[in-house]
C-alpha positions as CSV (number, residue, x, y, z in Angstrom):
1,M,10.5,-16.7,4.7
2,K,7.5,-16.8,2.5
3,G,7.7,-16.8,-1.3
4,A,7.2,-13.5,-3.1
5,G,3.9,-12.6,-4.8
6,R,3.7,-11.7,-8.4
7,Q,4.5,-8.0,-7.9
8,D,6.4,-8.2,-4.7
9,W,9.7,-9.4,-6.0
10,W,11.6,-6.2,-5.3
11,N,10.3,-5.8,-1.7
12,E,10.9,-9.5,-0.9
13,A,14.5,-9.4,-2.3
14,R,15.1,-6.3,-0.2
15,G,13.7,-8.0,2.9
16,V,15.5,-11.3,2.5
17,S,18.9,-9.7,2.0
18,H,18.2,-7.5,5.0
19,D,17.3,-10.4,7.2
20,L,20.1,-12.7,6.1
21,A,22.9,-10.1,6.2
22,P,24.1,-11.2,9.7
23,K,24.8,-14.7,8.3
24,V,27.3,-13.4,5.7
25,R,30.7,-14.9,6.5
26,V,33.7,-12.7,5.5
27,V,36.8,-14.7,4.7
28,G,40.3,-13.2,4.7
29,A,39.4,-9.8,6.1
30,Q,42.0,-7.9,8.0
31,K,41.2,-7.3,11.7
32,S,40.0,-3.7,12.0
33,K,37.9,-1.4,14.2
34,Q,35.3,-1.0,11.5
35,D,31.9,0.4,12.6
36,P,29.6,-2.6,13.1
37,A,26.6,-0.7,11.6
38,A,28.6,0.1,8.4
39,L,29.8,-3.5,8.1
40,L,26.2,-4.8,8.5
41,Q,25.0,-2.4,5.8
42,A,27.8,-3.5,3.5
43,K,26.7,-7.1,4.0
44,R,23.1,-6.2,3.2
45,D,24.2,-4.4,0.0
46,F,26.3,-7.4,-0.9
47,L,23.4,-9.9,-0.6
48,H,20.9,-7.4,-2.2
49,R,23.1,-6.9,-5.2
50,H,23.6,-10.7,-5.5
51,L,19.8,-11.3,-5.5
52,L,19.2,-8.5,-8.0
53,R,21.6,-10.1,-10.4
54,L,19.8,-13.4,-10.1
55,G,16.5,-11.6,-10.5
56,L,17.6,-9.8,-13.6
57,V,18.6,-13.0,-15.4
58,A,15.3,-14.6,-14.3
59,G,13.4,-11.6,-15.6
60,L,15.1,-11.9,-19.0
61,Q,14.8,-15.7,-19.2
62,H,11.7,-15.6,-21.4
63,T,13.7,-13.8,-24.1
64,G,15.7,-17.0,-25.0
65,W,19.0,-15.2,-24.7
66,F,20.2,-17.6,-22.1
67,R,20.7,-21.3,-22.8
68,L,22.3,-24.1,-20.8
69,R,22.6,-27.6,-22.3
70,G,20.0,-26.7,-24.9
71,R,17.5,-25.5,-22.3
72,T,15.9,-22.1,-22.2
73,D,14.6,-22.5,-18.6
74,Y,18.1,-21.2,-17.8
75,M,17.9,-20.6,-14.1
76,Q,16.4,-24.0,-13.4
77,A,19.0,-25.7,-15.5
78,F,21.8,-23.7,-13.7
79,R,20.5,-24.9,-10.4
80,E,20.2,-28.6,-11.1
81,P,23.9,-29.5,-10.6
82,W,23.7,-28.0,-7.1
83,K,20.6,-30.2,-6.3
84,D,22.6,-33.2,-7.6
85,S,25.1,-32.8,-4.8
86,E,27.5,-30.3,-6.6
87,G,27.8,-28.4,-3.3
88,P,27.4,-24.8,-2.4
89,Y,31.1,-23.9,-3.0
90,R,31.1,-25.1,-6.6
91,F,27.7,-23.4,-7.2
92,D,29.1,-20.1,-5.9
93,Q,32.0,-20.5,-8.2
94,R,29.8,-21.0,-11.2
95,L,27.8,-17.9,-10.2
96,G,31.0,-15.9,-10.1
97,M,31.8,-17.1,-13.6
98,L,28.4,-16.1,-14.8
99,F,28.5,-12.6,-13.3
100,Y,32.2,-11.7,-13.7
101,S,33.4,-13.7,-16.7
102,A,30.4,-13.9,-18.9
103,L,27.6,-11.3,-18.6
104,N,30.1,-8.4,-18.3
105,Q,32.4,-9.6,-21.1
106,P,32.1,-8.1,-24.6
107,S,34.5,-10.6,-26.0
108,M,32.8,-13.8,-27.4
109,G,36.1,-15.5,-26.8
110,A,36.1,-14.7,-23.1
111,R,32.6,-16.0,-22.8
112,D,33.6,-19.2,-24.7
113,L,36.1,-19.9,-22.0
114,V,33.4,-20.4,-19.4
115,R,30.6,-21.7,-21.7
116,A,30.9,-25.3,-20.4
117,H,30.1,-24.0,-16.9
118,V,27.5,-21.3,-17.6
119,G,26.1,-22.0,-21.0
120,E,25.4,-19.5,-23.8
121,V,24.8,-16.1,-22.3
122,P,24.8,-12.6,-23.8
123,F,27.0,-9.5,-23.0
124,L,24.6,-7.3,-20.9
125,G,27.1,-4.5,-20.1
126,T,29.6,-3.9,-17.3
127,G,27.9,-1.7,-14.8
128,L,25.7,-4.2,-13.0
129,F,28.3,-7.0,-12.9
130,N,31.5,-5.3,-11.8
131,R,33.2,-6.7,-8.7
132,E,32.5,-4.6,-5.7
133,R,33.2,-5.0,-2.0
134,F,33.2,-8.6,-0.7
135,E,33.3,-9.8,-4.4
136,Q,37.0,-9.5,-4.9
137,E,38.7,-12.4,-6.6
138,F,41.7,-12.1,-4.3
139,D,41.9,-10.8,-0.8
140,D,42.5,-7.1,-0.8
141,G,42.2,-6.4,2.9
142,D,38.4,-6.4,3.0
143,G,38.1,-10.1,2.3
144,F,35.3,-11.7,0.4
145,G,31.8,-12.6,1.4
146,V,30.2,-16.0,1.4
147,V,26.5,-16.0,0.4
148,P,24.4,-17.9,3.0
149,D,22.8,-21.0,1.6
150,E,19.4,-19.8,2.9
151,L,19.4,-17.0,0.3
152,H,19.7,-19.4,-2.6
153,T,17.2,-21.8,-1.0
154,W,14.7,-18.9,-0.9
155,F,15.4,-17.8,-4.5
156,F,15.2,-21.3,-6.1
157,E,12.8,-23.1,-3.8
158,G,11.0,-20.5,-1.8
159,G,9.2,-18.6,-4.5
160,G,11.9,-16.0,-5.4
161,L,12.6,-17.4,-8.9
162,A,8.9,-17.6,-9.9
163,S,8.2,-14.0,-9.0
164,A,11.5,-12.7,-10.5
165,Q,10.5,-14.2,-13.8
166,T,7.5,-11.9,-14.0
167,S,9.2,-8.8,-12.4
168,G,9.8,-7.2,-15.8
169,Q,6.4,-8.0,-17.2
170,T,4.2,-6.0,-14.8
171,E,3.1,-2.4,-15.5
172,A,4.1,0.5,-13.3
173,P,1.6,2.1,-10.9
174,T,-1.1,4.0,-12.8
175,L,-0.1,7.4,-11.3
176,V,3.5,7.0,-12.4
177,R,2.5,6.1,-16.0
178,V,0.1,9.0,-16.2
179,R,2.7,11.4,-14.9
180,C,5.3,10.2,-17.5
181,R,2.8,10.3,-20.4
182,N,1.7,13.8,-19.4
183,E,5.3,15.1,-19.2
184,I,6.1,13.6,-22.7
185,A,2.9,15.0,-24.2
186,A,3.6,18.5,-22.8
187,F,7.2,18.3,-24.1
188,L,6.1,17.3,-27.6
189,D,3.2,19.9,-27.7
190,A,5.5,22.7,-26.6
191,D,6.9,23.0,-30.1
192,P,4.2,23.2,-32.8
193,A,6.7,22.1,-35.5
194,F,6.9,18.7,-33.9
195,K,3.2,18.0,-33.7
196,E,3.1,16.5,-37.1
197,P,4.3,14.4,-38.8
198,K,4.8,11.8,-36.0
199,A,7.9,10.5,-37.7
200,D,9.7,13.5,-36.2
201,W,8.8,12.5,-32.7
202,A,11.5,9.8,-32.6
203,E,14.2,12.5,-32.8
204,R,12.3,15.0,-30.8
205,V,12.0,12.8,-27.7
206,R,15.8,12.4,-27.7
207,E,15.9,16.1,-26.6
208,L,13.8,15.4,-23.5
209,H,15.8,14.9,-20.3
210,A,14.1,13.4,-17.2
211,H,16.1,13.8,-14.0
212,D,14.9,12.4,-10.7
213,P,16.8,14.1,-7.8
214,A,15.6,11.5,-5.3
215,C,14.8,8.5,-7.4
216,G,14.2,6.0,-4.6
217,T,13.8,2.5,-6.1
218,G,13.6,3.9,-9.7
219,Q,9.8,3.6,-10.5
220,Y,9.7,6.9,-12.3
221,L,12.9,6.5,-14.4
222,S,12.1,2.9,-15.3
223,T,8.6,3.9,-16.4
224,M,9.9,6.9,-18.4
225,V,12.3,4.8,-20.4
226,G,9.4,2.5,-21.4
227,E,7.0,5.3,-22.3
228,L,9.7,7.2,-24.3
229,T,10.5,4.0,-26.2
230,Q,6.9,3.3,-27.1
231,V,6.5,6.9,-28.4
232,S,9.6,6.5,-30.5
233,R,8.7,3.1,-31.7
234,A,5.2,4.2,-32.8
235,A,6.7,7.1,-34.7
236,L,9.3,4.9,-36.5
237,G,6.7,2.4,-37.7
238,P,6.5,-1.4,-37.5
239,D,9.3,-2.1,-39.9
240,A,12.0,0.0,-38.2
241,E,15.0,-1.5,-36.5
242,V,14.5,-0.8,-32.8
243,S,17.1,-3.1,-31.1
244,G,19.1,-0.2,-29.7
245,L,16.2,2.2,-29.3
246,A,15.6,1.9,-25.5
247,V,19.4,1.8,-24.8
248,S,19.8,5.0,-26.7
249,I,17.0,6.7,-24.8
250,L,18.4,5.5,-21.5
251,Q,21.8,6.9,-22.3
252,R,20.6,10.3,-23.6
253,C,17.4,11.1,-21.7
254,L,17.6,9.9,-18.1
255,S,19.5,10.6,-15.0
256,G,18.9,10.3,-11.2
257,L,20.4,10.6,-7.8
258,E,19.7,8.5,-4.7
259,A,21.3,8.7,-1.3
260,D,20.2,5.3,0.1
261,S,22.5,2.5,-1.1
262,T,19.8,-0.2,-1.0
263,H,17.4,1.9,-3.1
264,L,20.2,2.9,-5.4
265,Q,21.0,-0.7,-6.3
266,E,17.4,-1.5,-6.9
267,A,16.9,1.6,-9.1
268,R,19.8,0.6,-11.3
269,F,18.5,-3.0,-11.8
270,R,14.9,-1.8,-12.3
271,L,16.1,0.6,-15.0
272,A,18.2,-2.1,-16.7
273,L,15.3,-4.6,-16.8
274,A,12.9,-1.9,-18.1
275,T,15.3,-1.0,-20.8
276,F,15.7,-4.6,-22.0
277,V,12.0,-5.3,-22.1
278,A,10.9,-1.9,-23.5
279,V,11.1,-3.3,-27.0
280,E,11.1,-6.9,-28.2
281,C,14.6,-7.3,-29.5
282,V,15.9,-10.4,-31.2
283,K,19.2,-10.0,-29.5
284,P,20.2,-7.8,-26.5
285,V,22.0,-4.5,-27.0
286,P,24.5,-4.0,-24.1
287,L,23.6,-1.3,-21.6
288,P,25.8,1.7,-20.9
289,D,27.2,1.8,-17.4
290,V,24.0,2.5,-15.3
291,R,26.2,3.6,-12.4
292,E,26.8,6.8,-14.5
293,I,23.0,7.2,-15.0
294,V,21.8,6.7,-11.5
295,R,24.4,8.0,-9.1
296,L,24.8,8.0,-5.3
297,G,24.2,11.5,-4.0
298,R,21.8,14.2,-3.0
299,P,20.9,17.4,-4.9
300,V,22.5,20.7,-3.9
301,K,19.9,23.3,-3.0
302,S,20.6,26.9,-4.2
303,T,17.9,28.4,-1.9
304,P,18.7,30.3,1.3
305,G,17.6,27.3,3.3
306,R,20.4,25.2,1.7
307,G,20.9,21.9,3.5
308,R,17.4,21.9,5.0
309,L,14.8,19.4,4.0
310,E,11.9,20.7,2.0
311,E,8.4,19.2,1.6
312,G,7.4,17.9,-1.8
313,T,5.9,15.0,-3.7
314,K,8.0,12.5,-1.8
315,I,8.7,14.2,1.5
316,E,6.4,15.3,4.3
317,F,6.9,16.6,7.8
318,K,4.9,16.3,11.0
319,S,6.0,17.7,14.4
320,T,4.5,14.8,16.4
321,F,3.0,11.4,15.9
322,E,0.1,11.7,18.3
323,W,0.8,14.2,21.0
324,N,-1.1,17.5,20.7
325,I,1.2,20.0,22.3
326,K,-1.4,22.8,22.7
327,R,-3.9,20.5,24.4
328,G,-1.3,18.4,26.3
329,E,-2.9,15.1,25.3
330,R,-2.8,12.3,22.7
331,S,-4.8,13.0,19.6
332,G,-6.3,10.5,17.2
333,D,-6.5,13.1,14.5
334,L,-2.7,13.5,14.6
335,R,-2.2,9.7,14.3
336,L,-4.7,9.7,11.4
337,G,-2.6,12.3,9.6
338,T,0.4,10.1,9.7
339,L,-1.6,7.1,8.5
340,K,-3.0,9.2,5.6
341,S,0.5,10.2,4.5
342,I,1.8,6.6,4.6
343,A,-1.3,5.3,2.7
344,A,-0.8,8.1,0.1
345,F,2.9,7.2,-0.4
346,L,2.0,3.5,-0.8
347,N,-0.6,4.4,-3.5
348,S,1.7,6.9,-5.3
349,E,5.4,6.9,-5.9
350,G,6.6,6.2,-2.4
351,G,8.2,8.8,-0.2
352,T,9.6,9.7,3.2
353,L,7.6,11.0,6.3
354,Y,9.6,12.7,9.0
355,L,8.1,12.9,12.5
356,G,9.7,15.4,14.8
357,V,10.2,18.0,12.0
358,D,8.1,21.1,11.7
359,D,6.5,22.5,8.6
360,H,9.6,24.5,7.8
361,G,11.9,21.6,7.8
362,N,13.4,22.4,11.3
363,P,14.0,19.4,13.5
364,V,12.1,19.7,16.8
365,G,12.6,16.1,18.0
366,L,10.3,13.4,19.5
367,E,10.5,14.4,23.1
368,H,6.7,15.0,23.5
369,D,5.8,11.6,22.0
370,L,8.6,9.7,23.8
371,A,7.6,11.3,27.2
372,Q,4.4,9.3,27.1
373,I,6.2,6.0,26.8
374,E,7.3,4.1,29.9
375,D,9.8,1.6,28.6
376,T,13.5,0.9,28.9
377,Y,13.9,1.3,25.2
378,P,11.4,4.0,24.2
379,L,12.3,4.2,20.5
380,D,11.7,0.5,20.1
381,A,8.3,0.9,21.9
382,F,7.5,3.9,19.8
383,E,8.1,2.0,16.5
384,L,6.1,-1.0,17.8
385,R,3.2,1.4,18.6
386,M,3.3,2.8,15.1
387,R,3.4,-0.5,13.5
388,E,0.5,-1.7,15.5
389,F,-1.5,1.2,14.1
390,F,-0.3,0.3,10.6
391,K,-1.6,-3.3,11.1
392,N,-5.0,-2.1,12.4
393,H,-5.7,0.7,9.9
394,L,-3.9,-0.1,6.6
395,D,-5.2,-2.8,4.3
396,P,-3.2,-4.7,3.2
397,V,-0.6,-4.3,5.9
398,P,2.5,-2.8,4.4
399,L,5.1,-5.0,6.1
400,N,8.4,-4.7,4.1
401,A,7.2,-1.6,2.2
402,V,7.7,0.6,5.3
403,R,11.1,1.1,7.1
404,I,11.5,3.1,10.2
405,D,14.7,4.5,11.8
406,F,15.6,7.4,14.1
407,P,18.4,9.6,12.8
408,E,19.9,12.6,14.5
409,M,19.2,16.0,12.9
410,S,20.7,19.1,14.5
411,S,21.1,17.1,17.8
412,K,17.5,16.2,17.7
413,T,16.2,12.6,17.4
414,V,13.6,12.4,14.7
415,C,11.7,9.4,13.2
416,R,12.2,8.7,9.5
417,I,9.6,6.5,7.8
418,E,10.6,5.4,4.3
419,V,7.7,4.1,2.2
420,D,8.0,2.2,-1.0
421,P,5.3,2.4,-3.7
422,R,3.1,-0.7,-3.8
423,P,1.0,-2.2,-6.5
424,G,-2.8,-2.6,-6.0
425,V,-4.7,-0.3,-3.7
426,T,-3.9,0.4,0.0
427,Y,-7.0,1.4,2.0
428,L,-7.1,3.4,5.2
429,L,-9.6,1.8,7.6
430,R,-11.3,4.0,10.3
431,K,-14.6,4.3,12.0
432,G,-17.0,6.8,10.5
433,P,-19.5,9.0,12.5
434,D,-22.1,6.3,12.3
435,G,-19.8,3.6,13.6
436,R,-19.3,1.9,10.3
437,T,-15.8,1.2,9.0
438,L,-14.7,3.5,6.2
439,E,-12.3,2.3,3.5
440,E,-10.6,5.5,2.2
441,V,-8.1,5.9,-0.6
442,F,-5.4,8.5,-0.3
443,V,-2.8,9.6,-2.9
444,R,-0.1,12.3,-3.2
445,D,-0.6,15.3,-5.4
446,G,2.5,17.5,-5.2
447,N,3.1,18.2,-1.5
448,R,-0.6,17.4,-0.7
449,T,-2.3,14.3,0.5
450,L,-5.7,13.8,-1.3
451,N,-8.7,11.7,-0.3
452,L,-10.1,10.3,-3.5
453,N,-13.9,10.2,-3.8
454,G,-16.5,9.4,-6.4
455,R,-15.4,8.9,-10.0
456,M,-11.8,9.7,-9.3
457,R,-11.7,6.9,-6.7
458,D,-13.4,4.5,-9.0
459,Q,-11.0,5.2,-11.8
460,F,-8.0,4.9,-9.6
461,V,-9.1,1.6,-8.0
462,L,-10.0,0.1,-11.4
463,G,-6.6,1.2,-12.9
464,R,-4.6,-0.2,-10.0
465,S,-6.5,-3.5,-10.1
466,F,-5.2,-4.4,-13.6
467,N,-1.5,-3.6,-12.8
C-alpha cells in the first residue's frame, strides 16, 4: 500500500481499512450464524474508526495540546516504544488507554491515572472515543477485534501519519466554499436590520441552520462550520475570546444524515477536525457528541413518490451504461454521459450515479448491458469494463474515490457508483472531431452536469490548483 498524498488522507484511510478488514481477528466471540457480509462491514468500520482516531490526533498535533515525555511530536513519541520491541499487544493497550481513558475523560484525575502511559492529552469530548462494537473491554458475546499490524505499519511508516498531519490544514473544494459563502451571505442579507453593524452578525449567524440530508463524507458541513466561524470571528473583533466559538456554532447550527456507515464515520471526524482548527485556540474546548449532530439515517420524503429516489445535486440516473435500446447497439455517447457525470461528481461535492434506473427513479435493471457480456460472472466483468473506461478517460484516475456495487431495487439489479469529491481538477479525456485529445472539465450545478468553458473553466482550474 502506497503512502497517502497531501490531500488524500481520507480516501487512503478508507481504502486501507477496507483492504485489511479480512485480517481482523475477533477474540472471544460466540459462535453464531451471522451474515458474513455484515461481519465484514463491521470489521471495516472498526478499522476505519481506529484510523480516523489516529488521524484526528495527528491532525491536531501542531496545536501543542499533546505532549509525551516533553515532546510535541506526539504520535512519533507514542510510537517509539513499539519500535523498541514493546510489542503490538502492549502498543494496542496504550492506544486503548489513549482513546477510552484519556481523550474521552473530562476528569483531570482520570487522565492523570494513565499519564505515564499516554502523556499529557486534552479532553476532546466523548462522541468520537466511545467504545463500540469490537472495542469492548470485556467479552459481551461479540468479542473484541485485534487490529492487524499492517494497519499501524501503514500509518506510522507508510505515509499515513505524514498526510494525516496536514488533513486539517487544507481548504475545502472551491465549489463547496463558494456555496457556503453564498448561503451565509443570502441569510445575512435577508434581514436589512442585520446588514450593519457587523458586530450583530455574530449573533445573527447563530440563527442559521444548515442541514445536509445526505452528507456523504461531510465536506459541506465541515466547510460550513469553518465559514460561519470566520464570519463570527470577524464580527467580534481581534480581541474577542473565541475559544468556544466554533463549538457553539457546531452545536447550534449544523445537522446531517448519512445512510452509509463508512461515510458517516468520516463525516463525524471531518466535522470534529474542522471545528477544532476553525479558530486558533490556546486550549481545546470539548466537542458536543457529534453522533447527535450527524446521524445514521435517510430523509423521509413527503411527496407522492415517497421512498423513490430523486435526482438532485448528488444523485443522477441513467437507464443503461452503453446499450442504446432503440438502436439495439452499443453507444459511445451513452458511455460518455456516464463518464461526464462521474467527472462532475469528482469536481464538485461527490455524489451517486445509478445505472439501470430511469429518469423518474424507477429501477429498470441492467439486463440490456449484461446481455452483451459473455462471462461466468457478468457483474464482475461489467465493473471491470467500466473501470477500464475510467482509467482511459479520467485524468487523474479516480481509484479509491469511486466505489461500485450492485444492489437490488424492486427485484431489479442496478449498478450504484458512489463518487467522493476530490481535490484538484479531474479532466475527461476524449477525441475531438479533428482527432486531437480534448481535456474537458465537468461540474454539477443542481441536477445538471455542466461543461465549463472559457473564463469559467480558467477560474475553476485556478481555484482548485491552490487548494
